Backbone as a ProteinNet text record, in pm:
[ID]
protein_1_A
[PRIMARY]
MEWVVGNDAAYQPVIAALVEAGADVNYTDRHGRSVLTKAAGYGTATTVTKLISAGAVDLDRALAKAIENGRIRSCAPILRAGAALPVDNDNDEDDDIVLERILHTRAYMEKIDAAGSFKAYEKAHRQQLTAIFLPKSPTLPAEMLGRIVEFTFDIGGH
[TERTIARY]
-656.4	-657.7	-596.7	-660.6	-613.9	-532.7	-415.3	-332.8	-394.9	-393.4	-439.1	-318.7	-287.7	-171.5	-217.8	-181.7	-218.4	-100.8	-117.9	-7.5	-17.1	-97	-112.4	-20.8	38.4	127.4	53.4	-78.9	-157.1	-144.7	-108.7	-92.4	35	132.8	262	250.6	175.9	164.7	95	-0.8	-71.9	24.3	100	197.9	299.4	348.7	447	388.6	263.4	199	180.1	139.7	121.3	252.9	357.4	489.4	535.3	520	562.6	483.6	355.9	271.8	298.7	385.8	422.2	338.3	268.2	188.9	281.1	229.8	308.4	334	457.9	491.9	500	492	491.3	352.4	251.7	113.3	76.7	1.6	-50.3	-202.3	-267.4	-413.8	-462	-591.3	-647.4	-609.5	-555.5	-510.5	-361.6	-295.5	-153	-63.1	-121	-40.5	12.1	142.3	202.4	181.7	199.9	190.1	294	414.4	520.6	484.8	426.8	386.5	280.5	184.8	82.3	144.7	234.2	299	381.3	451	534	449.3	331.5	246	157.4	121.3	21.6	60.9	159.7	198.8	313.4	381.9	493.8	625.6	732.5	865.7	898	845.2	867.4	805.2	684.8	618.7	697.4	742.7	822.5	948.1	1017.1	1139.5	1110.8	1003.4	966.4	935.8	864.2	830.1	955.3	1044.1	1168.7	1252.1	1260.1	1335.3	1276.5	1145.3	1077.6	1084.6	1144.5	1164.2	1082.1	1011.8	934.9	1030.2	992	1086.2	1042.6	926.2	876.8	931.3	1063.8	1129.1	1106.8	1125.7	1117.3	975.9	875.4	736.9	701.7	753.1	727.7	789.2	910.4	975.3	895.1	847.4	766.2	640	575.9	453.9	486	599	638.8	663.8	727.4	753.5	622.2	535.9	406.5	325.4	332.7	254.5	332.3	455.9	534.7	577.8	601.2	638.5	790.7	858.9	1005.2	1063.2	1006.7	1060.5	1054.5	960.2	952.9	1055.8	1103.2	1201.6	1334.5	1379.9	1511.7	1528	1437.5	1458.9	1449.6	1368.5	1356	1484.4	1539	1666.7	1779	1777.7	1878.5	1875.6	1756.6	1741	1783.3	1808.7	1860.9	1772.1	1666.2	1581.1	1660	1627.1	1692.5	1624.3	1704.5	1645.1	1555.4	1434.9	1342.1	1385.2	1344.8	1367	1269.5	1314.2	1229.1	1113.4	992.2	876.2	790	742.8	658.3	518.3	469.1	336.9	242.7	139.1	46.5	-72.1	-61.7	-172.4	-194.8	-320.8	-355.4	-366.9	-377.5	-396	-271.5	-285.2	-172.1	-104.6	-182.9	-125.7	-37.9	-87.9	-9.7	115.5	101.4	216	320.3	274.7	366.6	441.9	371.6	436.2	542.5	506.4	598.6	722.5	702.9	816.7	906.1	844.7	921.4	1004.4	942.3	1012.2	1115.3	1084.5	1179.7	1306.4	1290.6	1407.1	1495	1431.5	1505.4	1581.3	1514.8	1578.7	1695	1679.5	1786.9	1909.6	1888.3	2001.3	2075.9	2001.5	2062.6	2138.5	2077.4	2141.7	2269.6	2265.3	2383.3	2496.8	2461.9	2564.4	2626.3	2560.3	2612.9	2544	2494.2	2421.1	2354.7	2263.8	2199.9	2301.3	2391	2492.7	2581.2	2618.2	2700.1	2620.1	2492.2	2406.3	2391.9	2370.9	2355.7	2483.1	2598.4	2727.2	2746.1	2716.5	2730.2	2634.6	2513.2	2414.6	2463.2	2517.9	2572.7	2686.1	2774.9	2887.8	2841.2	2738.8	2686.3	2627.9	2549.1	2489.5	2596.3	2694.5	2803.8	2877.5	2902.7	2972.9	2893.7	2762.7	2679.1	2695.7	2698.3	2702.1	2842.5	2943.8	3080.5	3126	3101.5	3144	3072.5	2953.8	2877.6	2922.2	2999.1	3047	3195.5	3279.5	3421.6	3496.6	3446.1	3517.4	3479.4	3376.5	3330.5	3403.8	3462.8	3531.4	3432.6	3478.8	3393.4	3328.9	3404.2	3348.5	3229.2	3241.5	3132.8	3013	3041.2	2933.1	2860.4	2935.9	2874.7	2780	2816.2	2729.6	2605	2622.1	2507.2	2410.4	2464.5	2382.3	2308.7	2378.8	2320.4	2200.7	2209.6	2101.1	1991	2022.5	1924.9	1839.4	1900.3	1832	1805.7	1716.1	1682.2	1785.5	1903.2	2011.8	1971.4	1982.6	1948.8	1800.4	1719.9	1574.8	1510	1590.8	1530.9	1636.5
1276.3	1133	1063.9	962.5	886.3	766.3	749.1	632	511.8	398.4	273.2	181	134.6	47.6	-79.4	-192.6	-320.2	-415.5	-528.9	-624.5	-733.5	-711.3	-805.6	-764.4	-861.3	-832.3	-761.2	-771.2	-705.4	-553.6	-500.1	-355.5	-304.6	-392.4	-349.1	-275.1	-326.7	-252	-116.5	-111.2	14	116.8	75.5	164.6	211.2	118.2	152.6	253.3	233.2	325.5	463.4	467.8	596.3	672.8	601.3	664.6	714	629.4	666.8	786	794.1	905.2	1034.6	1026.2	1147	1175.7	1076.3	1096.8	1137	1216.7	1267	1153.6	1107.3	997.6	1045.1	1175	1229.5	1279.9	1233.9	1268.4	1220.3	1301.3	1259.6	1268.5	1174.7	1176.6	1276.4	1283.6	1384.1	1356.8	1236.5	1202.9	1226.2	1275.4	1303.9	1184.2	1075.8	956.1	964.9	945.9	949.9	817.2	820.4	698.4	597.3	646	556.1	492.2	569.9	515.8	407.3	431.6	330	204	223.2	108.5	30.3	99.4	31.9	-49	0.1	-68	-174.7	-158.8	-249.3	-307.8	-250.9	-295.2	-393.5	-400.7	-493.5	-417.1	-489.4	-428.7	-375.8	-440.2	-394.5	-256.7	-237.4	-107.3	-2.2	-36.3	56.7	97.4	0.8	27.9	117.9	88.7	168.7	313.1	331.9	467.5	544	476.4	541.5	579.5	490.3	519.6	638.6	656.3	767.2	897.1	892.5	1015.5	1030.7	927.5	937	959.4	1048.1	1090.2	1069.2	1021.7	1007.9	879.9	866.4	740.7	701	794.2	759.3	715.7	787.6	748.3	616.5	596.2	470.9	353.7	373.6	267.8	236.4	339.3	318.2	237.8	267.2	195	50.4	29.5	-107.2	-189.3	-128.3	-197.1	-226.9	-127.9	-144	-257.9	-272.8	-375.5	-503.8	-511.3	-633.3	-663.2	-560.5	-576.7	-568.8	-672.6	-672.5	-652.9	-714	-700.6	-555.8	-479.1	-337.5	-254.6	-304.5	-228.8	-215	-320.4	-319.1	-207.8	-192	-83.8	55.2	67.7	197.6	230	131.4	151.4	176.4	102.3	119.3	261.6	321.7	457.3	564	523.3	619	651.3	577.1	602.5	576	650.7	633.1	520.1	443.7	341.5	410.6	360.4	427.4	413.5	511.8	506.1	404.2	323.3	220.3	287.2	261.2	316.7	202.7	215.4	112	125.9	20.7	21.5	-45.7	25.1	-26.5	-100.3	-142.2	-209.5	-345.6	-381.6	-509.7	-621.2	-585.6	-683.6	-771.5	-899.5	-992.3	-1003	-997.3	-1009.3	-888.7	-769.6	-647.1	-650.5	-690.9	-697.6	-797.2	-912	-1012.8	-957.5	-886.9	-825.9	-725.6	-642.8	-539.5	-604	-706.5	-772.6	-841.2	-903.6	-970.7	-869.3	-758.8	-655.1	-585.6	-568.6	-505.8	-591.4	-723.9	-812.4	-791.5	-772.4	-743.6	-610.9	-509	-378.2	-388.1	-470	-486.9	-551.7	-645.5	-706.4	-600.8	-513.9	-406.9	-312.2	-276.7	-186.9	-249.7	-380.2	-449.9	-453.2	-457.1	-456.6	-318.4	-216.7	-80.7	4.7	-57.2	14.3	-88.2	-41.5	-133.7	-186.9	-100.3	-144.1	-254	-241.7	-344.2	-474.1	-463.3	-580.9	-650	-569	-621.7	-694.1	-636.1	-696.8	-830.6	-832.8	-956.3	-1063.7	-1023.6	-1117.3	-1177.1	-1092.8	-1139.2	-1238.4	-1206.6	-1295.1	-1429.2	-1427.7	-1553	-1640.8	-1580.5	-1658.1	-1710.1	-1628.1	-1670.7	-1788.4	-1783.1	-1891.4	-2022.6	-2013.4	-2133.6	-2200.5	-2119.3	-2174.5	-2200.3	-2143.3	-2158.6	-2304.5	-2388.7	-2529.1	-2605.4	-2559.1	-2627	-2583.7	-2476.3	-2423.9	-2391.9	-2492.4	-2466	-2402.7	-2417.3	-2360.8	-2215.2	-2167.7	-2030.4	-1937.7	-1828.8	-1735.8	-1677.8	-1658.5	-1609.8	-1475.9	-1388.2	-1257.1	-1272.1	-1363.9	-1385.8	-1449.4	-1544.3	-1607.2	-1503.5	-1411.6	-1304.2	-1219.2	-1190.4	-1112.8	-1192.5	-1322.8	-1408	-1410.5	-1426.5	-1426.7	-1293.7	-1185.9	-1051.5	-1034.2	-1086.2	-1071.9	-1174.2	-1286	-1393	-1376.2	-1327.2	-1321.2	-1177.2	-1163	-1033.3	-1004.9	-959.2	-936.8	-828	-859.1	-763.8	-752.9	-825.4	-812.3	-898.4	-969.3	-1051.6	-1091.4
-903.6	-924.1	-803	-755.3	-639.4	-687.3	-631.2	-661.4	-592.2	-657.1	-597.8	-592.7	-473.2	-455.6	-386.2	-442.7	-382.7	-383.3	-317.7	-309.4	-415.2	-515.9	-625.5	-740	-807	-920.3	-1032.9	-1037.2	-1141.6	-1133.8	-1019	-1004.6	-1071	-1094.8	-1148.1	-1280.5	-1379.8	-1505.4	-1487.3	-1395.8	-1370.9	-1310.8	-1212.5	-1149.6	-1253.4	-1333.3	-1436.8	-1535.4	-1576.1	-1670.3	-1608.5	-1481.8	-1414.1	-1402.7	-1364.4	-1352.7	-1489.4	-1591.5	-1726.6	-1779.6	-1740.7	-1786.9	-1709.9	-1609.2	-1536.4	-1413.6	-1363.5	-1241.5	-1126.4	-1035.8	-922.3	-823.2	-816.4	-725.6	-580.5	-558.6	-423.2	-383.5	-455.1	-425.7	-285.1	-212.5	-82	-85.1	-19.4	-15.8	89.1	108	201.1	346.5	373.7	509.1	526.7	421.3	428.2	402.4	351.6	321.3	179	164.6	31.3	-39.6	-170.1	-250.1	-203.2	-175.2	-129.7	4.2	94.2	224.2	206.7	117.9	91.7	31.8	-64.4	-128.7	-27.8	60	160.5	256.9	288.4	384.8	325.9	197.6	140.3	5.6	-58.8	-191.9	-189.1	-300.7	-313.5	-311.6	-287.5	-289.5	-428.5	-532.6	-668.9	-689.5	-637.8	-647.9	-571.7	-452.6	-371.5	-448	-505	-580.9	-700.1	-772.1	-889.2	-849.1	-740	-694.8	-651.1	-580.6	-536.8	-658.7	-755.9	-878.6	-953.7	-940.2	-1008.4	-928.9	-807.9	-731.6	-605.4	-563.1	-438.5	-321.3	-228.6	-125.1	19.5	44.3	182.4	246.2	246.6	284.2	429.8	523	664.6	704.1	655.5	686.4	618.1	497.4	426.4	502.5	553.6	631.1	757	823.7	944.8	912.6	799	760	722.2	654.5	619.2	745.4	843.8	970.6	1041.5	1048.9	1116.4	1056.1	923.1	855.6	830.4	883.2	869.9	727.8	647.2	506.8	492.4	537.5	539.6	399.9	300.8	164.9	115.5	165	127.5	204	316.3	395.9	322.6	256.4	193.5	90.9	-7.5	-103.3	-39.4	64	131.6	206.3	274.6	344.8	244.3	134.3	30.6	-25.4	-30.2	-83	17.8	143.8	240.6	359	381	497.8	625.6	727.5	857.1	933	1008	1093.5	1194.5	1214.2	1305.4	1450.7	1528.7	1672.4	1727.5	1821.8	1880.6	1953.3	1905.4	1973.7	2025.4	2145.3	2204.3	2148.2	2088.7	2030.6	2129.6	2169.3	2270.1	2208.7	2084.2	2019.9	2083.8	2098.6	2158.8	2055.4	1930.8	1825.6	1814.7	1843	1843.2	1707.7	1601	1466.7	1436.6	1466.3	1443.5	1529.2	1654	1744.1	1691.6	1641.7	1588.1	1467.2	1378.5	1261.6	1305.6	1401.3	1448.4	1509.8	1592	1656.1	1553.3	1452.6	1347.6	1269.5	1234.1	1158.5	1246.1	1373	1465.6	1476.5	1476.8	1482.3	1359.3	1243.6	1120.2	1134.5	1186.7	1205.5	1304.6	1406.6	1505.3	1441.9	1348.2	1277	1195.6	1130.6	1051.5	1142.4	1254.3	1350.2	1405.6	1434.3	1488	1385.5	1257.2	1152.1	1134.6	1185.6	1175.9	1071.5	965.9	861.5	770.9	688.1	595.6	495.1	448.6	352.2	411.1	539.1	604.2	618.3	653.5	666.2	530.9	426.2	291.3	247.2	276.6	239.9	312.5	442.6	520.4	468.3	432.3	380.4	247.4	160	32.7	56	151.1	180.4	235.6	321.1	375.6	266.3	177.6	69.2	-26.6	-56.3	-143.9	-81.8	48.7	118	111.7	110.2	101	-35.3	-141.6	-277.1	-330.2	-268.5	-317.6	-326.5	-224.7	-236.1	-348.4	-385.7	-490.2	-630.2	-637.4	-766.2	-756.4	-736.1	-710.6	-827.6	-949.4	-1064.7	-1091.2	-1026.2	-1045.1	-948.5	-997	-906.2	-803.3	-681.1	-572.3	-607	-676.5	-712.4	-806.4	-903.2	-997.7	-928	-840.2	-765.3	-679.2	-620	-541.3	-624.1	-749.4	-838.9	-876.1	-898.5	-931.1	-812.6	-694.3	-572.7	-560.2	-586.7	-575.6	-668.8	-790.1	-885.8	-866.5	-803.4	-786.3	-661.5	-554.4	-426.2	-382.8	-291.4	-234	-124.2	-164.1	-69.3	29.3	157	261.9	289.1	214.1	227.1	332.7	412.3	518.3	617.2
[MASK]
++++++++++++++++++++++++++++++++++++++++++++++++++++++++++++++++++++++++++++++++++++++++++++++++++++++++++++++++++++++++++++++++++++++++++++++++++++++++++++++

């Protein structure tokens, strides 16, 4: 059975049903692409998260595909799961759109690298967002506001 992964929310119930039914989340197609790699490159961050939670392990290749396709939102759950930051590789593609995606995603990776790790970047991002909302909610403790921010926003995802 071939996994079908798309960037439409309509795929979410299908992915959930396949995972629940015990489908192999580490399945690779005849070209050697894993389900996680396809989801990272063409699907949604929700699909990526669901596959990782179900045990998908091709993290480094999935991260590379997410970067190649400019899928920043898919990068965060992959990095959170433990993927290594990719080595900077020069892409000789002439396609301006692909190049723009790569440069945009590379800038995101450089921010993470400058922070020292994804966890440090995520923490700094949470603190920045909390600092923005703290003056608007002076009666709310900063720790609680930080948790609200964490659940409301895609912390570290951009």
